[in-house]
N, C-alpha and C positions, 0 to 999 in steps of 0.2 A: 262632957265630950260631945254629946249630941248637939248642944247649943252652939258649940264652936264650929262644928261641921255645917250646921244649918246656916249659921251667919256667913261663913266663907263661901258656901254654895251659892248664896244670893249674890255675893261679889263675883263669883265665876260666871253666873248668868249675865251680869252686866258686861264683863269682859267679852264673853261670846257675842253679845248683842252688838257691841261697837266693832269687833273684829269682822263679823259678818256684814255689817253695814259698809265698812270700808271695802271689803272684798267685792261687793256689788258695785260700789261707787267707782272703784278703780277701773273697771271695764269701760265706763263711760268717760273716764278722764285720760284715756290713752293718748289723745292728741294734745293734752296740756303739757307745757314745758316741764322738764324734770324738776327744776327748783320749785315751781309752783305746786307740783304734785307732792313733792316731799313736805312742803309747808302744810298742805291740806292734810296729809297723812299725820304729821305731828300734831296738828290741831285736833283731829279726830281721836287720836290716842290720848291726847291730853284731856279731852272732854271725858273719855272713858275713865281715866285715872281719877279725875275729880268726882265722877259718879260713884266709883268704888268707895272713895272716901266719904261721900255723902251717906253711903249705906254701911259704913264701917260700924263695928260694935265697940263700945267703950268697956274694955275688960277691967280696967282700974281707973280711978279718977284721972282724967287728962291723958290716958293712954289708949290707943285704938289699934285694931287689927283689920287689915283689908288686903286686896290683891293689886294695889296700884303699882307695886314694883314690877309685876309681870308686864304691864303695858308700857312702862318706862323702858324696860329692857327690850321688848319687841320693837318699840318705836326706833330706838337707836340701832338695833340689829338690822332691821329691814329697811328703815327709812334713811339712815345715815346721819351725819352730824346735825344738819338743819332740822330734820324731823325730831331727832332725839332732844335737841336743845329746846324746841318749842314745847314738847311734852313735859320735859323736866321743869321748865319755867312755870308752866301752868300748875304742875303738881306741887312745886315748892311754894308758889304763891298761896294756893289754897291751904296747904298744910300750915303755913305761917299764920294764916287767918284763923285756922282752927285753934292754934296755940296748944297749951297743955305742957305738962312736965317733960314729955318725951319728944317734943317738937324738933329740937336740934339733932338728936341722934337719928330721928326718922328722916329729916331732910338730908343729913349726911349720907345715910344709906341710899337714898334716891340718887344722889350724885354718883356714888360708887357704882350702883347698878347701871346707870346710864353709860358710864365709862366701860363697864363690863360688856354691855351690848355693842359699843363701838369696837372694843377689843376683839370680840368674837367676829364682828364684821370684817375687821382687818385680817384676822387669821384665815378666813375663808375667801378672801379676795381673789378673784380670778378663777374660782372653782364653783361648782354647782352646790347650792345650799341643800342639805338633806335634813331629815328629821333627827339624825344623830347630832348634828350641830345644835339643833334646837334643844335636844335633850341635855347637852352639855351646858347650854345657856340656862335652861330651867333649873338644873342642879345648882349651878353657881348662884342663881338668883334666890333659890330656896335657902342656901347657906347664908346669903346676905340678909334675908328676912329673919332667919333665926338669930343671927348676931344682933340685928336691930332690936328684936324682941327682948333679947337679954339686956341690951343697953337701956331699953325703956322699962326694965324691971317687970316685964310681962312673961318671963320665962317659965311658963306653966306647960307641961307636956300636953295638957288638954288643948292648949292654944297653938303650940309650936308645930305639932305633927300635922294638923289640918292645914295650917298656914303654909308649911313647906311643901306638902303634897299638892295642894291646890295651886300654888304658884307655879310648880313644875307643870301640872296639867294645863294651866292657863296658857303658858308659853308654848307647850306642845300643840295645844288646840289652835292657837293663833298661827303657829308656823305651818301646820298642815293646811289650814284654810288659805293662807297667803300663797303657799307654794302651789296649791291647786289652782288658785285664781291666776297666778302667773302663767302656769302651764296652759290653762284655758285661753288666756289672752294671747299667748304665743301661738297656739294652734289656730286660733281665730285669725290672727294676723297672717300666718302662713297660708291659710286657705284663701284669705282675701287677696294676698299678693299673687298666689297661683291663678286665681280667677282673673285678676286684673291684667296680668302680664302674659297670659296664654296667647299664642299666635292664632288660636282658633276663636270662633264665635261662641262664647260660653254664657249661659244664662240659667236662672232658676225661676220657676213660676210657682205660685201657690195653687191651692186646690181649685180656685176659680179662674185660673189662667192669667192672673195678674203677675207682672214681673216683680220678683222680690230681690233679684240681684242680676246685674249684667256687667260684662267687662267693656272696656273702651271700644273694642272693635264692633260689638253689637250696637253700641250707642251711635258711633259714627256711621254705621251702615244704614241706620234709620234716621239720620239727620240730626242727632242730638250731640251737643258738644260735651256734655257731662253725663256719665252713666246714671247719676242720681236723678236726672230728669225723667228717666224711663220707669223709675220705681213706682209701682201702683198702676201703671198703664197696662193695657192688654193688647192683643193683636188687632182688636177692633179699632184701636187708636192709631195704628201705624201702617195698616195695609187696607186693601179693599175689603168690603163686607163679605164677599164670596170667599176669598182666601181665608179671612179671619174665621169665618164660620167653619170652614173645612179643617183648619188647624185646631180649633177648639174641640170639635167633635172627635178628631183623632186623638187628642191628648186626653180627653175624658174617657175614651175607650181604653186607652193605655192604662190610665189610673184604675179603672174598674177591673181590667184583666190582671193588673199587677205584673205585667210582663214588659220588659224593655223593648224599645224599638231600635234595632241595630242597623246602621248604615242605610238609611232610607235616602235614595238619590232622587233629585228633582232638578229640572231646568227652569231658571228664572231669567227674565229680561231685565237688565240693569237700567240705570237712568240714561245711559248712552245708547240704548237700543240693542246692545249686544247680549247674546245668550250666554249665561254662565251656569255651570253645574255645581250643585252643593250636595254634600253628604251629611246627613243628620243622624245622630244617635241620641235617644232620649230614654231616661230611666225614671220610674216612679219612685218617689221619696215617701218614707213612712217614719213616724215617730218611734220612740222607744217602746211604746205599747202597741205598735203595729198599725196605728191609724194612718191612712194615706193623707199626706199633707201637701203634695205638689209633685213637680217633676223637675229634673235637671237635664239640660240639653247641651250638646256640643255640635256645632256645625262647622264643616270645613269646606273651603273653596277647592273643588277638585276639577276645575275647568281644564287646567293643564294636564292632569292625569287622564281625563277623558279624551283629550286631544291625542295624547300619546297612545292610548289604547286604540283609538280609531286609526291612527297612523300604523300601528302594529298590525291591526286587522287588515288594513289595505295592503300592507307589504306582504303579509302571508298569502292573501288572495292572489296577488300578482305573481308570487313565487310558485304557488300551486298551478296557476295557469301556464307559467313558463315550463314547469316540469311536465305538465300534461302534453304540451306541444313539442316536447323533446328539444327545447331550445338550449338546454344545458348539456355538458358532456356527461356521458355515463359509461361506466365500465364495471364488469362483474369479474371477481377474482375467486379462485378456488382456495382450498386450505393451504396449499403450498405457495401461494402468491402468484400463480399463473393467470394471465388474462384469459377469461373464457369468451367474453364478447365485449365489444365497445362500439360506440358510434363515432362518426366522423368529427362531431363537435369535440369529443374527448381528445382525439388525436391532434386536432388542429389547435387545441388550447396550449400545446407545448411545442413550439416551433422547432427546437433543436432535437427533440427526441420523438417527434411525431412518427418517424419511420419505424421506431421500435414499439410504439404503443399500439400493438395489433394483437389479435387473438393468438394465443400460444406463447407470447413473450412472458418472461419472468420479471417480476417487479424489481428484484435485486439488480438484474442486468440493466434495467431502465434507469435505476438510481445511480449506478456507476457511470452511465453516460451523462446523467445530469451533473454529477460532480466534475466529470472531465470537461464538459462544454461550458460550465458556469451558467447553466440555464436558470437556476434559481439563485437569488442573492442572499437568502437567509440560511445557507448551509454553514454550520459552524466550522471555521478553519481549524484544522488539526484534529477534528473529531468526526471526520466523515464516516468512518465505519460505525461508530456508535449512533450516529444520526440515521444511517440506513437500517440498523437493527431496530431502532425505535419505531421507524415508519412501518417496517414489516410486522412488528408486534402490535401496532395500532390497527392492523387489518382485522384483528380478532376482537376488537371492542369498538363501541360507538364513540367516534371522535369527530371533532371539527377543527380545522386549521386553515390558516391563510398563508398563501405562498406568494412571494414577491418575485416576479420574473425579471429577467435582464432588460426587457423592453419597457419596464415601468408598469406593466399590468399587474393586477392583484387577482388571484384566483382563490376561491373558497372551496376546500375539499371536505366533503362530508362523508364519513365512513359509517356504514350501517351493516353489521353482521346479520345474516339470515339464520333461521332455525336449522337449515340444512348444512351449515358450516361454510357457506359461501359468504362473500362480502360484496356489497354494492357501494361503489364510490361515485358520488355526484360532484361534478366540477362546475362551478358558477363563476363567471367573470364579475367580480365585485369592485372593479376599478372605480366606477362612479361612486359607489357607496364609500369607498376609502377616501376618495377625493372630498366627498361631502363630510366625512368624519374629520379629515384634516382641516376642512374649512370651518367646521364647528369648533375645533380646537382653537383655530385662529380667532373665531368670533368670541370664544371664551376669554382668550387673552385680551381682546379689545374690551370686553366687559370688565375685566379686572382693571384695565386702565381707566375706564369710566368711573369705577367705584372709587378710584383714588383722585379723581379730578372734580373740581368745583364746577358745577354746571353753568354758572353765569360768566365767570372770568376765564375759565380754562386753566387756572393755576391748580396746584395741588390743593386738596381739601384738608380740613383739620386732622382727619384721621391719618392721611398720608404724611402730613407735616410731622405728627408725633412719631411715626415710624422712622422717617428720615432723621429726625433730631436724635433719637436714641442710637441709631446706627452711626451717625457722624460723631456724636459725643464719644462713643466707645472707640471708634477708629482713631480719632485725633488724640485721645488719651494714650492709646497703645503706641502710636507713632511719635508722641511728644510734638505734635504740630499745633499751631495756633488755630483757633476757630472763632468765628464771629456770627452774631445773630442780629438782624434788623427787625424791629417791631414798628409798624407804621400805622398811623391812625389818620384818616381823612378829616381835616379840620372842619368843624361846624357842619357835619354831614346831615344831622337831623334837620338843621335849618334849611339845608339844600333840598332835602326831600319835601319839607313843608312848603317851600317856595316853588319848586319846579315839578314836584310830583315824583312818584316812585319809578315810573318808566325812565324818566330823565336821570333819576338816581342810579338806576341799574347801568345806564350808559356811562355815567360818570365813573362807576366802579370798574367798568371795562376799560375806560381810559386809564385809570390808575394802574390796572394790571398790565396794560401795554407798556406804560412807561417804566414799571418795575422790571418787566422782562427785558426791556431795552437797556436797563442799567446793569444787568447781570451779564458779564462777559465770558465766564468760564462754564464749561459743560457741567461741572460738579455743583455749581451754585443752584439752589432750589428756591423758587418763589411759591408762596402759598397764600390762600385766603384764610386768615386766622379766624375770622368770624365777623359777620356784619360788614362794617366799613374798616375793619382792621386787616392788615396784611403782614406778612412776615417773609424774610429771606434768610436762608441758611447759607453761610459762606465758609465752606471748609478751606483749610490751609490759608486763612486770611487773618492778618494781624489787625490791630486797631487802626493803623493808618490806612490800610487797604479798605477796611470796612467803612471808614469815614468817607473815603473817596467815592465808593459805590453809593452810599447813602446820600451824599451831597449831589452826586450826578442825578440820582432819581429825583430828589427834591427840586433841584433846579429845572430839570426837564419838565416835571409836572407844572411847576409855576409858570414856565415860559409858554405852556400850552394856552394860558390865559382863558380857561373855561370860566365864563361869568358865574359869579356866586355873590349875590347881593347881601347874603347873610354873613359873609366873611369879612374880617378886618381888611384883607387885601382886595376885596371886591372880585376876586377870582378864586378858583378851587386850588387849595394848597394841602399839604400833608406835613405832619410832624413825625420825626423818626427818632427812635431810641435804639442805641447801638450797645451791645455787650460783647466782650471779647475774652476768651481764654488764651493767655499767652503760652509759649512753649513750656515754661517752667511750672505751670499749674497742671498737675496730672490728676488731681482729685476733682472730677467734674460730674455734673449732673445736669440733665435737661431742665429740671425745675429751677435750679439756681440761675442758669443762663437766661431763662425766660423771665424770671423775676427781676434780674438785674437790668435786662433790656426794657422791661415794663417800667421800672423806676426811672430809667433814662428818658423814656418816652413821656412820662409824667412831668419830668423836669422841662422837657422841650415845650410841652403844652403850657406849663405854668409860666414859662418865660415869654410867652406871646405867640406860640405856634409858628408854623412854617420854619422850623428849625431842626437841626440835627444835634442831638446830645448823646454822648457815649460814655461808657464806664468800663474799665478793665475789671474783671471779676476777681474778687478776693485779694486784698492787699494792694498798695500803691495805686489806689483808685484815682483816676484822672478824668475829669469831665471836660468836654469840649463842645462848642456849638457854633452855629452860623445863622445868619438872619438874611432873608431875601429882601432886598430893597426895591 
C-alpha cells in the first residue's frame, strides 16, 4: 500500500509542477491569440502527461500506473478541443512507444477521458466553472482509471485506491490553480483597464519615485505617445529640477508618514502660457507584509471648477454689497402676514400692486390684487386660492422663488423667518441673470449642435449619422415607406493628399461636402461625413429611382467642378457612389444591413472603374445599375 501511494505521490508532484508552470506562464501569454494559447496549453499538459508516464511504476510486466489521465482530462476541460487533442496525441504516442500488454486498453482510456473532459466543458458552457465541476470530472476520471486498471489486469486494491484518489486530487488541484490564475488575470486586466480608461491622470510610482504605471492622459500630458515610454522614469526626467525635487521630497514624506495626501491643489502654467489648476490625491502603497513599496496618485484638472468657485464668490460679494446699500426691495412681515415695514424699492418692484405694498397691508389682500390685475405670469390658472395659501405658508419657512412679471422682468423673492416670529422678504431684480441663463441654455443647444457636426465639412458627424439612421430605419419601417442610403468615397484621395498636401485635401473634402449638400433637395435628407474621405446621405421616403437621381446629380456636379487631380484616371477629382434601398414591401430593416448593402454597391462602383453610381435594392429582387462619366 505504501509503495503505491509513494509511487503515485511522485506522479502528483509532476502534475502539480506542470500545472503551476502553466498558471505562471498564462499570465504572460494574455496577449497571445486564443488558438495559439490553447495549443501551448495542450503542449504543456502533454509534456506533463509524458513526464508522469516516465515516472510510472510497472506493477506487473508491461503494465504501468500513473496520473496521465488527470492531465488529459484537465487539458480538454480547460483548454478545449485543440488543447485536448494535442495532449491526447502526445500521451498516445508515448504510451504506444512504451508498449506492453496493457497498451491498447490504456490508450483507449485516454481517449475516453479526453472526451469526458470535453463533455464536462460543454455542460458548463456559458457558466462559471467551479470546484464542483472539477470534482465531478475528477470522480469520472477516477472511475475511468479504475476501469482501465481492471482491463490491464492490475486490479489490486493496493493500486486502485491510490490511483483513484490521487487522480481526483490532481484534477481538483489543477482546477483550483487554474481558476485562481484566471481570476487573478481577470482582476489584473480590470485594474489595468480602469487605470488606462480613467478620465483623470492616474499613475503609480515605486519607492524611489519612478513611474511603475501611468494611463494615457498622464503620458500625453508629458509629451509621450505611449504610456510604456514613461515606465522607469521619474519626475526628474519630465519636469524642472526644482519641481522634481519638491515632488520627490513630498512623496518621500508621505511614504514615511504612511498618511494619504488628499486633494492637494496647485496652479501650473501649461505649454500655452495659461494657468491651470489641478487637484491631486496620493496614497502610500504597502505590500502584504506592511512594507511601503510606493504611492498611487490621481490628479484632476479643476480649472473649470476653480473658475466657477471664483465666479460664485464674486457674485456673492456683489450681492452682499447690493444688500448693504439697500439696492434691493425689503419688507418685514409679522406672524399674520401684515407688512410691518418696507422700502420704496420693494413697492416699486411691483407696478400694479405698489399702492398696496405699504406698512399695515395684509399679504392676502396684496395677493388677491395680484391675481385680479395679472401682475404675475406664473399664477396657476384655476388654483389661485391654493397658490395664495402656499405663499402665506412660505412666510414661516426659509424659501426662495422667482416671479415672472407681466412686463418681462424676473424678481427673486427670498424669505427668511426670524427668531421673533417675523419674516424678512428680500426682492431682487434678476432679469439679467435670467437672460444670461436663457442665453446659456441657447449656448448649450448650440454646443449640442456642434457635437453632432463634423468640424471640417459642416455635415453631420459619424455619431449623428448613426442616430439619424436608427431613427429613420424605425420610422420608415413603421410607415411602410421606402428609404435609401448613399455611401460615397472620394476616388484616389490618398494620392490627392500625397500630391497636393493635406491642407488641399481638406479643401477638397469641403468641396465634396458642398456638392453633396447641393444634391439633396428635401429637408429630411441628411448628409454626413462617414469617416476620412467617405461621405453618406440618408434619403427618407426615397425609392431606388429617386436615390439614383440624387446620387447621379452629386457625382456629375462634382465631376463638372473639374478640380485637378493628377493621380486620378480622369485627371480631376471624382467620387464613386454606392446606393442601397429598402422598398415599401420590406419591413424587416436594420441600419447595419442597409449600410452593408450600400458598401457592397460602392465596392462594385470602384471595381468597375470609379466615378460611377452603383445601387442595390436590399433583400430579394436585387438589381444593380451604374453610370460612367465621360
